[in-house]
C-alpha positions in Angstrom: -35.7 39.7 24.5 -35.5 36.6 27.0 -37.2 34.2 24.1 -34.8 35.6 22.1 -32.1 34.8 24.2 -33.4 31.7 25.0 -33.6 30.8 21.5 -30.3 31.5 20.0 -29.1 29.5 23.5 -31.0 26.4 22.4 -29.7 26.6 19.0 -26.2 27.2 20.6 -27.2 23.9 22.2 -28.3 22.0 19.7 -24.9 23.0 17.0 -22.7 21.6 19.8 -24.2 18.7 20.2 -24.7 17.8 17.1 -20.7 18.8 16.4 -20.1 16.5 19.1 -21.8 14.0 17.8 -20.2 14.1 14.5 -16.9 13.8 16.6 -17.9 10.8 18.2 -19.5 9.5 15.5 -15.9 9.8 13.3 -13.8 8.7 16.1 -16.4 5.5 16.6 -15.7 5.1 12.3 -11.6 5.7 12.7 -11.7 3.1 15.5 -13.2 0.7 13.2 -10.6 1.2 10.3 -7.4 -0.3 12.3 -6.4 -2.5 14.6 -3.5 -2.0 17.0 -0.7 -3.3 19.2 -1.1 -7.1 16.8 -3.0 -8.9 14.5 -3.5 -12.6 13.8 -4.7 -14.5 10.6 -5.2 -17.1 7.7 -4.9 -15.2 4.5 -5.6 -17.5 1.1 -4.1 -16.1 -2.6 -6.4 -18.2 -4.8 -5.4 -17.5 -9.2 -7.3 -19.4 -11.9 -5.8 -19.8 -14.7 -7.3 -18.9 -17.8 -7.7 -20.9 -21.2 -4.0 -21.0 -22.7 -3.5 -21.1 -26.3 0.3 -22.0 -25.7 2.8 -22.4 -22.9 3.0 -19.2 -20.6 5.4 -17.8 -18.0 3.4 -16.9 -14.3 5.4 -14.8 -11.5 3.3 -14.2 -8.1 4.5 -12.5 -4.7 5.4 -14.8 -2.0 5.0 -12.5 1.4 8.9 -12.9 3.4 8.5 -12.2 7.3 10.6 -9.1 8.7 10.4 -7.2 11.8 6.9 -6.7 11.9 5.1 -9.8 10.1 5.7 -13.1 10.8 4.7 -15.4 7.6 4.1 -19.0 7.5 2.8 -20.6 3.8 1.1 -23.5 5.0 0.4 -24.7 1.9 1.2 -23.9 -2.0 -0.8 -25.9 -4.6 -0.4 -25.8 -8.3 -0.7 -28.6 -10.8 2.8 -28.2 -12.1 6.3 -27.3 -10.1 6.9 -24.2 -9.2 10.2 -22.1 -8.5 11.0 -19.5 -5.8 12.8 -16.8 -7.3 14.2 -13.3 -5.7 14.2 -9.6 -7.2 17.4 -8.3 -7.8 17.2 -5.1 -5.7 14.5 -5.7 -2.9 14.7 -9.3 -2.4 12.1 -9.9 -2.4 10.5 -13.3 -2.9 8.5 -14.6 -6.3 6.8 -17.9 -7.3 7.5 -18.9 -10.6 5.5 -20.9 -12.5 5.5 -22.3 -15.8 1.4 -23.3 -17.3 0.9 -24.9 -20.6 -2.9 -25.2 -22.0 -3.4 -28.5 -20.0 -2.8 -26.0 -17.4 -5.7 -24.4 -18.6 -8.7 -23.6 -15.6 -6.5 -24.8 -12.9 -6.1 -23.1 -9.2 -2.9 -22.0 -7.7 -3.1 -21.3 -4.2 -0.6 -20.2 -1.4 -2.5 -20.3 1.9 -0.5 -18.2 4.6 -0.3 -17.9 8.5 0.4 -14.4 9.4 1.4 -12.4 12.8 1.5 -8.8 12.2 2.4 -6.3 14.4 1.4 -2.3 14.3 4.2 -0.4 13.0 5.6 3.0 14.1 9.1 5.0 13.4 11.7 2.0 13.7 15.8 2.0 13.1 17.0 -1.1 10.4 19.9 -1.9 9.4 19.3 -3.5 6.2 21.8 -0.9 3.9 22.5 2.4 3.2 18.6 4.5 2.7 20.4 6.7 0.4 19.6 4.0 -2.0 16.0 4.9 -1.5 16.6 8.1 -3.4 16.9 6.5 -7.2 14.7 7.1 -9.6 12.3 4.8 -11.1 10.7 4.7 -14.4 7.4 6.1 -13.2 8.8 8.0 -9.8 11.5 10.8 -11.5 12.8 13.0 -9.3 12.9 16.3 -11.7 12.8 20.0 -11.6 9.2 20.4 -11.3 8.9 18.2 -8.1 11.9 19.8 -6.6 10.4 22.7 -7.3 7.0 21.9 -5.5 8.7 19.9 -2.8 10.9 23.1 -2.2 8.6 25.5 -1.7 6.3 23.0 0.8 8.9 22.2 2.9 10.2 26.1 3.2 10.6 27.2 6.6 10.6 23.3 7.9 13.7 21.9 9.6 14.9 18.6 9.5 13.3 15.7 7.5 10.9 14.7 9.5 9.1 18.3 10.1 9.4 18.4 6.2 8.2 14.8 5.4 5.2 15.9 7.5 4.7 19.1 5.6 5.0 17.0 2.5 2.2 14.1 4.1 0.1 17.4 4.5 0.8 18.7 1.1 -0.1 15.5 -1.1 -3.5 14.9 1.6 -4.8 18.2 0.8 -3.9 18.2 -2.9 -5.2 15.0 -3.6 -8.6 13.2 -3.7 -8.7 9.9 -4.0 -10.7 9.0 -7.4 -10.8 5.7 -9.6 -12.5 7.1 -12.5 -11.8 7.0 -15.6 -8.5 5.7 -16.9 -4.3 6.7 -16.0 -4.6 5.9 -12.3 -3.7 3.2 -10.2 0.2 2.6 -12.3 1.7 4.9 -9.3 2.5 7.6 -12.3 3.9 10.4 -9.8 3.6 12.8 -12.8 0.0 11.8 -13.6 -0.7 12.3 -9.7 0.8 16.1 -9.5 -1.5 17.0 -13.1 -4.2 15.6 -12.3 -4.7 15.5 -8.4 -6.1 12.5 -8.2 -6.0 8.7 -8.0 -5.6 5.9 -5.9 -2.7 4.7 -3.2 -0.2 4.2 -5.4 -0.9 7.2 -7.5 -0.4 8.8 -4.1 2.2 7.5 -2.7 4.1 7.6 -5.9 3.7 11.7 -6.0 4.8 11.7 -2.5 7.8 9.4 -2.7 8.9 11.7 -6.0 8.7 14.7 -3.9 10.7 13.2 -0.5 13.1 12.2 -3.0 13.6 15.5 -5.0 14.7 17.3 -2.0 17.2 14.4 -0.5 14.6 12.1 2.1 14.6 8.8 0.8 11.6 7.3 0.7 10.1 4.2 -0.4 7.0 1.6 -1.8 5.2 -1.5 -0.1 2.5 -2.9 -1.3 -0.3 -5.9 0.1 -3.6 -5.9 1.5 -5.8 -4.6 4.1 -7.1 -6.9 6.6 -10.9 -5.2 7.4 -10.6 -4.8 10.7 -14.1 -5.0 11.5 -14.9 -8.2 9.8 -13.8 -12.1 11.5 -13.3 -13.4 8.0 -13.9 -12.6 4.1 -12.9 -11.9 0.6 -10.9 -9.0 0.0 -11.5 -6.9 -3.1 -8.0 -5.5 -3.9 -5.1 -4.1 -3.2 -3.8 -1.8 -1.3 -0.3 0.1 -1.1 1.8 2.7 1.8 5.3 4.6 2.0 7.7 5.5 4.6 10.4 7.5 4.4 14.0 8.4 6.4 14.6 10.7 9.1 15.9 11.2 11.8 17.6 7.9 11.5 14.6 6.5 11.3 12.3 4.7 8.8 8.3 6.6 9.6 5.6 5.0 8.0 2.6 7.0 6.0 -0.4 5.9 4.6 -2.0 9.1 2.7 -4.2 7.6 0.6 -6.4 6.2 3.6 -6.0 9.3 5.9 -8.0 10.8 3.0 -9.9 8.8 3.5 -10.9 9.3 7.5 -9.8 12.6 8.5 -10.2 11.9 11.6 -7.1 9.3 11.0 -5.2 11.6 9.4 -2.3 12.1 12.4 -2.4 8.5 12.9 -1.7 7.8 9.7 1.6 10.0 9.9 4.2 8.1 11.6 2.1 4.4 11.8 0.7 1.6 9.8 -1.8 -0.6 11.5 -1.6 -4.4 12.5 -4.9 -5.0 9.9 -2.3 -5.4 6.7 -0.2 -8.2 4.3 2.8 -6.8 2.6 3.2 -8.8 -0.1 6.3 -7.4 -2.1 8.2 -3.8 -1.6 9.7 -1.5 -3.9 9.1 -0.6 -7.9 10.7 -1.9 -11.2 11.4 -4.9 -10.1 14.0 -7.1 -12.0 13.4 -10.4 -11.9 15.2 -13.5 -13.2 13.5 -15.6 -15.3 12.7 -11.8 -16.9 9.1 -11.1 -18.0 9.0 -9.2 -21.3 7.5 -6.0 -19.2 10.4 -6.4 -17.2 11.1 -4.2 -15.1 8.0 -5.2 -13.4 6.4 -2.2 -11.8 5.4 -3.9 -8.9 4.3 -7.4 -8.1 0.5 -8.1 -6.0 -1.3 -9.3 -8.6 -0.2 -12.4 -10.6 1.8 -11.5 -13.8 1.2 -14.3 -16.7 2.4 -13.8 -20.0 1.9 -15.9 -22.9 3.6 -15.4 -26.1 5.1 -12.2 -24.3 1.8 -10.8 -24.1 0.0 -10.3 -20.1 -3.4 -12.4 -19.9 -5.9 -11.3 -16.8 -6.3 -14.2 -14.1 -8.9 -14.9 -11.9 -7.9 -14.0 -8.9 -9.4 -14.1 -5.4 -7.9 -13.1 -1.6 -10.0 -14.7 1.3 -8.9 -14.0 5.0 -9.9 -15.1 8.5 -9.0 -13.9 11.6 -7.1 -15.9 14.2 -8.3 -15.4 17.9 -6.1 -15.8 21.0 -7.5 -18.3 22.9 
Protein backbone atom coordinates (compact mmCIF):
# COMPACT_ATOMS: atom_id res chain seq x y z
CA UNK A 1 0.00 0.00 0.00
CA UNK A 2 2.80 2.41 0.96
CA UNK A 3 4.66 1.51 -2.22
CA UNK A 4 1.56 2.26 -4.26
CA UNK A 5 1.14 5.65 -2.58
CA UNK A 6 4.82 6.45 -3.14
CA UNK A 7 4.55 5.38 -6.76
CA UNK A 8 1.56 7.63 -7.33
CA UNK A 9 3.36 10.49 -5.58
CA UNK A 10 6.39 10.04 -7.81
CA UNK A 11 4.16 10.06 -10.91
CA UNK A 12 2.41 13.22 -9.70
CA UNK A 13 5.73 14.96 -9.01
CA UNK A 14 7.04 13.92 -12.43
CA UNK A 15 3.88 15.27 -14.08
CA UNK A 16 4.22 18.57 -12.22
CA UNK A 17 7.87 18.87 -13.20
CA UNK A 18 6.95 18.12 -16.81
CA UNK A 19 4.21 20.75 -16.82
CA UNK A 20 6.42 23.30 -15.10
CA UNK A 21 9.20 22.59 -17.56
CA UNK A 22 6.83 22.97 -20.49
CA UNK A 23 5.60 26.27 -19.10
CA UNK A 24 9.16 27.52 -18.70
CA UNK A 25 9.97 26.42 -22.25
CA UNK A 26 6.87 28.19 -23.61
CA UNK A 27 7.75 31.37 -21.71
CA UNK A 28 11.33 31.19 -22.96
CA UNK A 29 10.17 30.72 -26.54
CA UNK A 30 7.66 33.56 -26.20
CA UNK A 31 10.41 35.84 -24.94
CA UNK A 32 12.32 35.24 -28.16
CA UNK A 33 9.42 36.46 -30.28
CA UNK A 34 9.17 40.04 -29.05
CA UNK A 35 11.27 43.04 -28.12
CA UNK A 36 9.77 45.32 -25.52
CA UNK A 37 10.67 48.97 -25.10
CA UNK A 38 12.46 49.97 -28.29
CA UNK A 39 14.37 48.58 -31.26
CA UNK A 40 16.71 50.06 -33.87
CA UNK A 41 17.64 48.56 -37.21
CA UNK A 42 18.67 49.17 -40.78
CA UNK A 43 16.29 47.83 -43.39
CA UNK A 44 16.76 47.30 -47.11
CA UNK A 45 13.76 46.98 -49.45
CA UNK A 46 15.06 45.62 -52.76
CA UNK A 47 13.13 45.01 -56.00
CA UNK A 48 14.56 43.51 -59.19
CA UNK A 49 12.53 44.24 -62.30
CA UNK A 50 11.70 41.39 -64.69
CA UNK A 51 12.18 41.48 -68.45
CA UNK A 52 9.84 44.20 -69.71
CA UNK A 53 8.25 43.90 -73.15
CA UNK A 54 6.92 47.46 -72.97
CA UNK A 55 6.86 50.37 -70.57
CA UNK A 56 5.26 49.81 -67.20
CA UNK A 57 4.28 51.53 -63.97
CA UNK A 58 5.60 50.62 -60.54
CA UNK A 59 4.29 51.52 -57.08
CA UNK A 60 6.25 50.80 -53.87
CA UNK A 61 5.36 51.61 -50.25
CA UNK A 62 7.61 54.27 -48.76
CA UNK A 63 7.58 54.03 -44.98
CA UNK A 64 6.87 57.13 -42.92
CA UNK A 65 7.49 58.28 -39.36
CA UNK A 66 4.81 58.43 -36.68
CA UNK A 67 4.66 58.45 -32.90
CA UNK A 68 5.99 54.89 -32.70
CA UNK A 69 8.50 54.68 -35.52
CA UNK A 70 11.08 57.18 -36.71
CA UNK A 71 12.09 56.45 -40.29
CA UNK A 72 14.97 57.87 -42.28
CA UNK A 73 15.27 56.80 -45.92
CA UNK A 74 19.07 56.94 -46.19
CA UNK A 75 19.16 56.13 -49.88
CA UNK A 76 16.73 55.49 -52.73
CA UNK A 77 18.44 54.09 -55.80
CA UNK A 78 16.76 53.48 -59.15
CA UNK A 79 17.82 53.51 -62.79
CA UNK A 80 15.31 56.24 -63.58
CA UNK A 81 13.64 59.20 -61.92
CA UNK A 82 11.03 58.47 -59.29
CA UNK A 83 8.13 60.43 -57.87
CA UNK A 84 6.70 60.38 -54.34
CA UNK A 85 2.91 60.39 -54.17
CA UNK A 86 0.37 59.73 -51.39
CA UNK A 87 -2.82 57.74 -51.17
CA UNK A 88 -6.03 59.69 -50.79
CA UNK A 89 -7.44 58.47 -47.49
CA UNK A 90 -4.57 57.29 -45.28
CA UNK A 91 -1.66 59.51 -46.25
CA UNK A 92 0.64 56.61 -47.08
CA UNK A 93 3.81 57.61 -48.91
CA UNK A 94 4.22 55.78 -52.22
CA UNK A 95 7.17 55.66 -54.58
CA UNK A 96 6.11 55.76 -58.24
CA UNK A 97 8.28 54.90 -61.25
CA UNK A 98 7.70 54.38 -64.98
CA UNK A 99 10.23 51.70 -66.05
CA UNK A 100 10.88 51.02 -69.74
CA UNK A 101 12.21 47.89 -71.48
CA UNK A 102 15.69 49.40 -71.07
CA UNK A 103 15.22 49.02 -67.29
CA UNK A 104 14.71 45.23 -67.51
CA UNK A 105 16.68 43.46 -64.81
CA UNK A 106 17.57 46.65 -62.94
CA UNK A 107 17.18 47.06 -59.19
CA UNK A 108 15.19 49.57 -57.15
CA UNK A 109 16.46 49.74 -53.59
CA UNK A 110 15.41 51.73 -50.54
CA UNK A 111 17.69 51.77 -47.48
CA UNK A 112 16.13 52.80 -44.19
CA UNK A 113 17.32 53.52 -40.69
CA UNK A 114 14.49 52.87 -38.25
CA UNK A 115 13.88 53.47 -34.54
CA UNK A 116 10.74 51.71 -33.33
CA UNK A 117 8.92 51.77 -29.98
CA UNK A 118 6.66 49.14 -28.44
CA UNK A 119 3.03 50.15 -28.84
CA UNK A 120 0.28 49.91 -26.26
CA UNK A 121 -3.16 51.58 -26.14
CA UNK A 122 -2.75 55.22 -27.14
CA UNK A 123 -4.65 58.42 -27.86
CA UNK A 124 -4.50 60.09 -31.25
CA UNK A 125 -5.62 63.43 -32.66
CA UNK A 126 -5.60 62.30 -36.28
CA UNK A 127 -9.33 62.64 -36.91
CA UNK A 128 -12.71 61.10 -36.21
CA UNK A 129 -12.36 57.36 -35.41
CA UNK A 130 -15.83 56.82 -36.94
CA UNK A 131 -14.30 56.90 -40.41
CA UNK A 132 -12.89 53.47 -39.59
CA UNK A 133 -16.42 52.07 -39.49
CA UNK A 134 -16.64 52.25 -43.29
CA UNK A 135 -16.74 49.05 -45.30
CA UNK A 136 -14.08 47.94 -47.76
CA UNK A 137 -14.36 45.64 -50.76
CA UNK A 138 -13.11 42.58 -48.86
CA UNK A 139 -14.09 43.77 -45.38
CA UNK A 140 -17.85 44.38 -45.48
CA UNK A 141 -20.17 45.00 -42.58
CA UNK A 142 -23.32 42.97 -43.08
CA UNK A 143 -25.95 40.93 -41.29
CA UNK A 144 -23.69 37.86 -41.08
CA UNK A 145 -20.87 39.66 -39.29
CA UNK A 146 -23.28 41.65 -37.14
CA UNK A 147 -25.10 38.50 -35.97
CA UNK A 148 -21.81 36.75 -35.10
CA UNK A 149 -20.42 39.80 -33.31
CA UNK A 150 -23.62 40.43 -31.37
CA UNK A 151 -23.68 36.82 -30.17
CA UNK A 152 -19.99 36.87 -29.21
CA UNK A 153 -20.25 40.17 -27.32
CA UNK A 154 -23.55 39.50 -25.58
CA UNK A 155 -23.26 40.47 -21.92
CA UNK A 156 -19.98 42.33 -22.45
CA UNK A 157 -19.90 46.01 -21.52
CA UNK A 158 -17.86 48.73 -23.14
CA UNK A 159 -15.91 48.65 -26.39
CA UNK A 160 -12.83 47.28 -24.62
CA UNK A 161 -14.69 44.27 -23.21
CA UNK A 162 -16.46 43.64 -26.48
CA UNK A 163 -13.18 43.99 -28.36
CA UNK A 164 -11.60 41.36 -26.13
CA UNK A 165 -14.53 39.01 -26.74
CA UNK A 166 -14.11 39.43 -30.51
CA UNK A 167 -10.35 38.92 -30.19
CA UNK A 168 -10.89 35.67 -28.27
CA UNK A 169 -13.50 34.54 -30.79
CA UNK A 170 -11.18 35.03 -33.78
CA UNK A 171 -8.31 33.40 -31.90
CA UNK A 172 -10.45 30.35 -31.18
CA UNK A 173 -12.30 30.25 -34.50
CA UNK A 174 -9.40 30.76 -36.94
CA UNK A 175 -6.45 28.53 -37.80
CA UNK A 176 -3.20 29.82 -39.27
CA UNK A 177 -3.14 27.79 -42.47
CA UNK A 178 -1.71 28.83 -45.84
CA UNK A 179 -2.53 25.65 -47.72
CA UNK A 180 -4.44 25.70 -51.00
CA UNK A 181 -5.74 28.95 -52.44
CA UNK A 182 -7.89 31.86 -51.25
CA UNK A 183 -5.80 32.91 -48.27
CA UNK A 184 -3.72 36.10 -48.10
CA UNK A 185 -6.19 38.53 -49.67
CA UNK A 186 -7.66 39.70 -46.38
CA UNK A 187 -11.11 38.53 -47.43
CA UNK A 188 -13.24 38.65 -44.28
CA UNK A 189 -16.08 36.57 -45.74
CA UNK A 190 -13.68 33.86 -46.96
CA UNK A 191 -12.01 33.80 -43.53
CA UNK A 192 -15.38 33.50 -41.81
CA UNK A 193 -16.47 30.63 -44.07
CA UNK A 194 -13.21 28.64 -43.98
CA UNK A 195 -11.92 29.50 -40.50
CA UNK A 196 -8.34 29.71 -41.71
CA UNK A 197 -5.79 31.91 -43.46
CA UNK A 198 -2.82 34.13 -42.74
CA UNK A 199 -2.47 37.39 -40.81
CA UNK A 200 -4.46 39.41 -43.37
CA UNK A 201 -7.37 36.98 -43.13
CA UNK A 202 -7.33 36.86 -39.30
CA UNK A 203 -7.44 40.64 -39.06
CA UNK A 204 -9.93 41.20 -41.89
CA UNK A 205 -12.34 38.95 -40.00
CA UNK A 206 -11.72 40.77 -36.71
CA UNK A 207 -12.12 44.21 -38.29
CA UNK A 208 -15.37 43.21 -40.04
CA UNK A 209 -16.81 41.91 -36.75
CA UNK A 210 -15.77 44.99 -34.79
CA UNK A 211 -17.15 47.46 -37.33
CA UNK A 212 -20.40 45.51 -37.55
CA UNK A 213 -21.15 46.33 -33.90
CA UNK A 214 -20.02 49.96 -34.09
CA UNK A 215 -16.38 49.57 -32.97
CA UNK A 216 -13.95 51.44 -35.27
CA UNK A 217 -11.08 49.20 -36.37
CA UNK A 218 -8.19 49.59 -38.78
CA UNK A 219 -5.42 47.70 -40.54
CA UNK A 220 -1.65 48.18 -40.99
CA UNK A 221 0.99 46.13 -42.77
CA UNK A 222 4.75 45.77 -42.77
CA UNK A 223 7.20 43.19 -41.46
CA UNK A 224 8.34 41.53 -38.26
CA UNK A 225 12.02 42.10 -37.49
CA UNK A 226 13.23 38.81 -35.93
CA UNK A 227 13.86 39.37 -32.23
CA UNK A 228 16.50 36.66 -31.87
CA UNK A 229 18.68 37.59 -34.86
CA UNK A 230 21.09 40.46 -35.44
CA UNK A 231 20.72 40.48 -39.22
CA UNK A 232 19.27 38.48 -42.06
CA UNK A 233 16.56 38.17 -44.66
CA UNK A 234 12.83 38.42 -43.94
CA UNK A 235 10.72 36.04 -46.03
CA UNK A 236 7.43 37.91 -46.13
CA UNK A 237 5.06 40.52 -44.81
CA UNK A 238 3.05 40.69 -41.61
CA UNK A 239 -0.05 42.72 -40.76
CA UNK A 240 -1.94 43.67 -37.63
CA UNK A 241 -4.91 45.71 -36.44
CA UNK A 242 -6.17 48.25 -33.91
CA UNK A 243 -9.64 49.02 -32.56
CA UNK A 244 -10.98 52.10 -30.81
CA UNK A 245 -12.16 51.81 -27.20
CA UNK A 246 -12.46 54.22 -24.29
CA UNK A 247 -10.83 57.05 -26.21
CA UNK A 248 -7.77 55.04 -27.25
CA UNK A 249 -6.58 52.87 -30.12
CA UNK A 250 -5.90 49.36 -28.84
CA UNK A 251 -3.32 47.27 -30.78
CA UNK A 252 -4.04 43.59 -31.48
CA UNK A 253 -2.18 40.85 -33.31
CA UNK A 254 -4.35 37.75 -33.39
CA UNK A 255 -2.40 35.63 -35.86
CA UNK A 256 0.80 35.97 -33.80
CA UNK A 257 -1.21 35.13 -30.69
CA UNK A 258 -2.39 31.96 -32.46
CA UNK A 259 1.20 31.02 -33.28
CA UNK A 260 2.44 31.76 -29.75
CA UNK A 261 -0.38 31.07 -27.25
CA UNK A 262 1.84 32.14 -24.32
CA UNK A 263 1.64 35.68 -25.71
CA UNK A 264 -2.12 35.77 -26.32
CA UNK A 265 -2.72 38.23 -23.48
CA UNK A 266 0.23 40.38 -24.56
CA UNK A 267 -0.98 40.66 -28.15
CA UNK A 268 -4.30 42.03 -26.93
CA UNK A 269 -3.16 45.60 -26.30
CA UNK A 270 0.42 45.55 -27.60
CA UNK A 271 2.56 45.52 -30.71
CA UNK A 272 6.22 44.81 -29.90
CA UNK A 273 9.07 47.09 -30.91
CA UNK A 274 10.44 44.68 -33.51
CA UNK A 275 8.00 45.77 -36.22
CA UNK A 276 8.37 47.92 -39.32
CA UNK A 277 5.17 49.46 -40.68
CA UNK A 278 5.16 50.17 -44.42
CA UNK A 279 1.56 51.29 -44.99
CA UNK A 280 -1.85 51.48 -43.37
CA UNK A 281 -5.38 50.84 -44.55
CA UNK A 282 -7.17 48.93 -47.30
CA UNK A 283 -8.61 50.00 -50.68
CA UNK A 284 -5.91 52.59 -51.31
CA UNK A 285 -6.63 55.26 -53.91
CA UNK A 286 -3.35 56.41 -55.45
CA UNK A 287 -2.65 58.83 -58.31
CA UNK A 288 -1.40 57.86 -60.83
CA UNK A 289 -3.90 55.04 -60.34
CA UNK A 290 -3.15 51.37 -61.11
CA UNK A 291 -5.58 49.44 -63.30
CA UNK A 292 -6.33 47.39 -60.18
CA UNK A 293 -7.35 50.53 -58.24
CA UNK A 294 -8.18 50.74 -55.45
CA UNK A 295 -5.16 48.80 -54.18
CA UNK A 296 -6.18 46.06 -51.72
CA UNK A 297 -3.16 46.79 -49.49
CA UNK A 298 0.39 47.86 -50.29
CA UNK A 299 3.43 46.06 -48.95
CA UNK A 300 4.99 44.31 -51.95
CA UNK A 301 5.81 46.19 -55.18
CA UNK A 302 2.92 46.62 -57.61
CA UNK A 303 4.15 46.49 -61.21
CA UNK A 304 1.74 46.84 -64.12
CA UNK A 305 2.61 46.41 -67.79
CA UNK A 306 -0.16 46.96 -70.36
CA UNK A 307 -2.68 46.90 -67.51
CA UNK A 308 -1.55 43.48 -66.24
CA UNK A 309 0.12 42.86 -62.88
CA UNK A 310 3.63 41.45 -63.30
CA UNK A 311 5.64 39.70 -60.58
CA UNK A 312 8.92 41.18 -59.35
CA UNK A 313 11.84 39.61 -57.49
CA UNK A 314 11.78 41.03 -53.96
CA UNK A 315 14.23 40.87 -51.07
CA UNK A 316 13.93 42.36 -47.58
CA UNK A 317 16.97 42.46 -45.28
CA UNK A 318 17.67 43.96 -41.88
CA UNK A 319 20.61 44.61 -39.59
CA UNK A 320 19.97 45.44 -35.95
CA UNK A 321 21.63 48.54 -34.56
CA UNK A 322 22.72 48.31 -30.94
CA UNK A 323 23.14 51.22 -28.57
CA UNK A 324 26.84 52.04 -28.01
